C-alpha positions as CSV (number, residue, x, y, z in Angstrom):
1,M,-3.3,3.2,27.1
2,A,-0.7,1.2,24.9
3,E,1.8,3.3,22.9
4,N,0.7,3.2,19.5
5,H,2.6,0.9,17.0
6,T,4.3,1.5,13.3
7,Y,2.7,-1.3,10.9
8,R,3.9,-1.4,7.6
9,V,0.7,-2.1,5.2
10,I,0.9,-3.3,1.9
11,V,-2.5,-2.9,-0.4
12,R,-3.0,-5.6,-3.3
13,A,-5.8,-5.1,-5.9
14,T,-6.4,-5.2,-9.6
15,F,-7.2,-2.4,-12.1
16,D,-11.0,-2.5,-13.1
17,G,-13.2,-0.9,-15.1
18,L,-10.8,1.8,-15.8
19,T,-11.1,4.4,-18.4
20,D,-9.8,5.5,-21.2
21,G,-8.6,9.0,-19.6
22,A,-7.8,6.9,-16.6
23,R,-5.4,4.3,-18.5
24,E,-3.9,7.8,-20.1
25,R,-3.0,9.2,-16.8
26,L,-1.4,5.8,-15.6
27,L,0.4,5.0,-18.3
28,A,1.7,8.8,-18.7
29,E,3.1,8.6,-14.7
30,V,4.3,4.8,-14.9
31,A,7.8,5.6,-14.7
32,E,7.2,7.1,-11.2
33,H,5.4,4.1,-10.3
34,E,7.1,1.1,-12.0
35,G,10.0,-0.7,-9.9
36,I,11.3,0.8,-6.8
37,A,10.4,4.2,-7.7
38,G,6.7,3.1,-6.5
39,M,7.8,0.9,-3.3
40,R,8.2,3.8,-0.9
41,F,6.4,3.2,2.6
42,G,4.9,6.4,4.2
43,P,2.1,7.9,5.9
44,E,0.4,9.4,2.5
45,G,1.1,6.0,0.3
46,S,2.5,5.0,-2.8
47,L,1.2,3.2,-6.0
48,A,3.5,0.8,-8.0
49,Y,2.0,-1.1,-10.7
50,D,3.4,-1.9,-14.3
51,R,2.9,-1.1,-17.9
52,G,0.5,-3.8,-18.3
53,L,-2.0,-2.1,-15.6
54,K,-3.1,-5.6,-14.4
55,A,-2.3,-5.5,-10.8
56,F,-0.9,-3.1,-8.5
57,S,0.3,-2.4,-4.7
58,M,0.2,0.7,-2.8
59,R,2.5,0.9,0.8
60,Y,1.7,2.8,3.7
61,V,2.9,3.0,7.1
62,V,-0.1,3.1,9.5
63,E,0.7,4.0,13.5
64,S,-2.5,2.1,15.4
65,D,-3.0,0.8,19.0
66,P,-1.7,-2.2,19.5
67,D,-5.0,-3.9,21.0
68,D,-6.8,-2.8,17.7
69,G,-4.4,-5.3,16.3
70,E,-3.1,-5.8,12.4
71,E,-6.8,-6.2,11.3
72,M,-7.3,-2.4,12.3
73,A,-3.9,-1.3,10.6
74,G,-5.1,-3.0,7.3
75,A,-8.5,-1.5,7.1
76,L,-6.9,1.7,7.9
77,A,-4.7,0.8,5.1
78,E,-7.6,0.2,2.9
79,E,-9.5,3.2,3.6
80,K,-6.8,5.0,2.2
81,A,-6.2,3.3,-0.7
82,E,-9.8,3.4,-1.4
83,A,-10.0,7.0,-1.1
84,Y,-7.2,7.6,-3.2
85,L,-7.8,5.5,-6.1
86,K,-11.8,6.7,-6.2
87,E,-10.4,10.0,-6.3
88,R,-8.6,9.8,-9.2
89,G,-11.1,7.5,-10.5
90,Y,-9.4,4.2,-10.7
91,G,-11.2,1.5,-11.0
92,H,-10.1,-1.5,-9.0
93,G,-10.9,-5.2,-7.9
94,E,-11.1,-6.5,-4.0
95,L,-8.4,-4.6,-1.9
96,R,-6.1,-7.2,0.0
97,S,-3.8,-6.2,2.6
98,T,-0.7,-7.4,4.5
99,V,0.9,-6.1,7.4
100,T,3.6,-6.2,9.4
101,D,3.7,-5.1,12.8
102,M,7.6,-2.8,13.1
103,D,7.4,-2.7,16.5
104,T,7.5,-6.2,17.1
105,M,9.5,-7.5,14.3
106,K,12.5,-9.5,14.9
107,I,15.6,-8.5,12.8
108,N,17.9,-11.4,12.9
109,R,21.4,-10.3,12.9
110,K,24.7,-12.1,11.6
111,S,27.0,-13.1,14.0
112,R,30.9,-12.4,13.7
113,R,32.6,-15.3,13.9
């Protein structure tokens, strides 16, 4: 059995069909989710959006068997995002994810001259 890989997953979508109450909650918390504050990767995820309440992104760290591939990591993150959004009553469009395998990512270091 292969050792798990660590994946960074960004899940994106647009808000859709937000109730007045959901809009109020999102706007009341916008400072916590705008810009860099909402762009942390973690197992619990972080939500980022702006005052326009149009699009949002969620960032997750997912550990998964590399044999399952990036598709599984994306699916796991999308499931977490779906549960988070549903629990809070935040309507949304189709979720799309971008996955980076941190264990295979090449880091280009600048050489000293």
